Short mmCIF file of the C-alpha atoms (twelve columns), coordinates in Angstrom:
data_MODEL
# 
_entry.id   MODEL 
# 
loop_
_atom_site.group_PDB 
_atom_site.id 
_atom_site.type_symbol 
_atom_site.label_atom_id 
_atom_site.label_alt_id 
_atom_site.label_comp_id 
_atom_site.label_asym_id 
_atom_site.label_seq_id 
_atom_site.Cartn_x 
_atom_site.Cartn_y 
_atom_site.Cartn_z 
_atom_site.pdbx_PDB_model_num 
ATOM 1   C CA . HIS A 1   -1.255  -1.969  41.191 1 
ATOM 2   C CA . GLY A 2   1.181   0.170   39.212 1 
ATOM 3   C CA . GLY A 3   -1.064  0.520   36.173 1 
ATOM 4   C CA . VAL A 4   -0.496  2.994   33.376 1 
ATOM 5   C CA . SER A 5   -2.763  6.029   33.299 1 
ATOM 6   C CA . GLY A 6   -5.592  5.867   30.789 1 
ATOM 7   C CA . LEU A 7   -5.555  2.102   30.179 1 
ATOM 8   C CA . PHE A 8   -8.177  -0.207  31.632 1 
ATOM 9   C CA . ASP A 9   -8.780  -3.951  31.764 1 
ATOM 10  C CA . TYR A 10  -12.429 -4.979  32.036 1 
ATOM 11  C CA . GLY A 11  -13.682 -8.225  33.512 1 
ATOM 12  C CA . PRO A 12  -16.730 -10.069 32.149 1 
ATOM 13  C CA . THR A 13  -19.280 -7.678  33.678 1 
ATOM 14  C CA . GLY A 14  -17.282 -4.576  32.744 1 
ATOM 15  C CA . SER A 15  -16.899 -5.865  29.192 1 
ATOM 16  C CA . ALA A 16  -20.656 -6.391  28.882 1 
ATOM 17  C CA . VAL A 17  -21.390 -2.892  30.218 1 
ATOM 18  C CA . LYS A 18  -18.800 -1.330  27.900 1 
ATOM 19  C CA . ASN A 19  -20.142 -3.236  24.860 1 
ATOM 20  C CA . ASN A 20  -23.724 -2.148  25.659 1 
ATOM 21  C CA . LEU A 21  -22.598 1.465   26.025 1 
ATOM 22  C CA . VAL A 22  -20.741 1.359   22.703 1 
ATOM 23  C CA . ALA A 23  -23.759 -0.245  20.992 1 
ATOM 24  C CA . ALA A 24  -26.079 2.492   22.338 1 
ATOM 25  C CA . TRP A 25  -23.618 5.228   21.293 1 
ATOM 26  C CA . ARG A 26  -23.270 3.687   17.826 1 
ATOM 27  C CA . GLU A 27  -27.052 3.408   17.413 1 
ATOM 28  C CA . PHE A 28  -27.606 7.049   18.427 1 
ATOM 29  C CA . PHE A 29  -24.718 8.766   16.636 1 
ATOM 30  C CA . VAL A 30  -23.935 6.514   13.684 1 
ATOM 31  C CA . VAL A 31  -27.058 4.633   12.636 1 
ATOM 32  C CA . GLU A 32  -29.754 7.226   13.388 1 
ATOM 33  C CA . ASP A 33  -27.779 10.159  11.973 1 
ATOM 34  C CA . GLY A 34  -26.397 8.201   9.006  1 
ATOM 35  C CA . MET A 35  -22.830 9.025   9.996  1 
ATOM 36  C CA . LEU A 36  -19.723 7.107   8.946  1 
ATOM 37  C CA . GLU A 37  -17.807 5.240   11.617 1 
ATOM 38  C CA . VAL A 38  -14.023 5.262   11.922 1 
ATOM 39  C CA . ALA A 39  -11.991 2.743   13.950 1 
ATOM 40  C CA . CYS A 40  -8.534  3.642   15.223 1 
ATOM 41  C CA . PRO A 41  -5.787  1.368   16.499 1 
ATOM 42  C CA . ALA A 42  -5.310  0.867   20.203 1 
ATOM 43  C CA . VAL A 43  -1.935  2.097   21.403 1 
ATOM 44  C CA . THR A 44  -0.246  0.413   24.340 1 
ATOM 45  C CA . PRO A 45  2.750   2.033   26.047 1 
ATOM 46  C CA . GLU A 46  6.010   0.066   25.996 1 
ATOM 47  C CA . VAL A 47  6.034   -0.234  29.803 1 
ATOM 48  C CA . VAL A 48  2.793   -2.239  29.690 1 
ATOM 49  C CA . LEU A 49  4.191   -4.610  27.061 1 
ATOM 50  C CA . ALA A 50  7.426   -4.965  29.047 1 
ATOM 51  C CA . ALA A 51  5.541   -5.717  32.284 1 
ATOM 52  C CA . SER A 52  3.509   -8.442  30.549 1 
ATOM 53  C CA . GLY A 53  6.635   -10.063 29.101 1 
ATOM 54  C CA . HIS A 54  5.806   -9.267  25.486 1 
ATOM 55  C CA . VAL A 55  8.942   -7.196  24.891 1 
ATOM 56  C CA . GLN A 56  11.332  -9.843  26.184 1 
ATOM 57  C CA . ARG A 57  9.594   -12.983 24.865 1 
ATOM 58  C CA . PHE A 58  8.134   -12.035 21.492 1 
ATOM 59  C CA . THR A 59  10.618  -11.275 18.740 1 
ATOM 60  C CA . ASP A 60  8.808   -12.293 15.567 1 
ATOM 61  C CA . LEU A 61  10.666  -11.081 12.488 1 
ATOM 62  C CA . MET A 62  8.296   -9.215  10.183 1 
ATOM 63  C CA . VAL A 63  8.695   -8.652  6.454  1 
ATOM 64  C CA . ARG A 64  6.800   -6.257  4.184  1 
ATOM 65  C CA . ASP A 65  5.521   -6.988  0.684  1 
ATOM 66  C CA . LEU A 66  7.103   -4.234  -1.440 1 
ATOM 67  C CA . VAL A 67  4.159   -4.186  -3.836 1 
ATOM 68  C CA . SER A 68  1.147   -4.268  -1.504 1 
ATOM 69  C CA . GLY A 69  2.821   -2.941  1.651  1 
ATOM 70  C CA . GLU A 70  1.254   -5.770  3.663  1 
ATOM 71  C CA . CYS A 71  3.291   -7.162  6.591  1 
ATOM 72  C CA . PHE A 72  3.835   -10.844 7.313  1 
ATOM 73  C CA . ARG A 73  5.630   -12.921 9.925  1 
ATOM 74  C CA . ALA A 74  8.775   -14.267 8.247  1 
ATOM 75  C CA . ASP A 75  8.595   -17.660 9.986  1 
ATOM 76  C CA . LYS A 76  5.065   -18.250 8.673  1 
ATOM 77  C CA . LEU A 77  6.104   -17.374 5.107  1 
ATOM 78  C CA . LEU A 78  9.030   -19.798 5.308  1 
ATOM 79  C CA . LEU A 79  6.816   -22.605 6.592  1 
ATOM 80  C CA . GLU A 80  4.331   -22.013 3.773  1 
ATOM 81  C CA . ALA A 81  7.119   -21.926 1.165  1 
ATOM 82  C CA . CYS A 82  8.749   -25.089 2.506  1 
ATOM 83  C CA . ALA A 83  5.416   -26.916 2.531  1 
ATOM 84  C CA . ALA A 84  5.294   -26.502 -1.262 1 
ATOM 85  C CA . PHE A 85  8.362   -28.744 -1.658 1 
ATOM 86  C CA . PRO A 86  8.226   -32.533 -1.338 1 
ATOM 87  C CA . PRO A 87  9.903   -33.997 1.752  1 
ATOM 88  C CA . PRO A 88  13.528  -35.053 1.219  1 
ATOM 89  C CA . THR A 89  14.298  -38.642 0.322  1 
ATOM 90  C CA . PRO A 90  16.178  -40.666 2.932  1 
ATOM 91  C CA . ALA A 91  19.367  -40.417 0.817  1 
ATOM 92  C CA . ALA A 92  19.086  -36.621 0.526  1 
ATOM 93  C CA . ALA A 93  18.440  -36.320 4.271  1 
ATOM 94  C CA . ALA A 94  21.559  -38.412 4.991  1 
ATOM 95  C CA . VAL A 95  23.694  -36.199 2.725  1 
ATOM 96  C CA . ALA A 96  22.327  -33.061 4.368  1 
ATOM 97  C CA . ALA A 97  22.963  -34.477 7.842  1 
ATOM 98  C CA . ALA A 98  26.552  -35.344 6.890  1 
ATOM 99  C CA . GLY A 99  27.158  -31.788 5.664  1 
ATOM 100 C CA . VAL A 100 28.088  -32.904 2.151  1 
ATOM 101 C CA . HIS A 101 27.141  -30.508 -0.618 1 
ATOM 102 C CA . GLY A 102 26.720  -31.752 -4.160 1 
ATOM 103 C CA . ALA A 103 27.708  -29.829 -7.274 1 
# 
């Protein structure tokens, strides 16, 4: 089907088998031996994202907080900021629609 080497999609049964295998592995190596677990990000090649339409259709602008380093979607931040302001009065909406700017 033109898949990318090393990446797999699991159906419901495959997901259950995989989850059971991971749980058994975790129980044996992490819990019983008192080890610390580390999770790493999943990396998907660009060709997979392009084939699924993600590259062409998703263009969310991201911004980074300079203090914490945390990333946010810019459109969500704007919506939250705008929600803090009261809605415009009918007169203000009419002025804005007419393109008239006050001093």
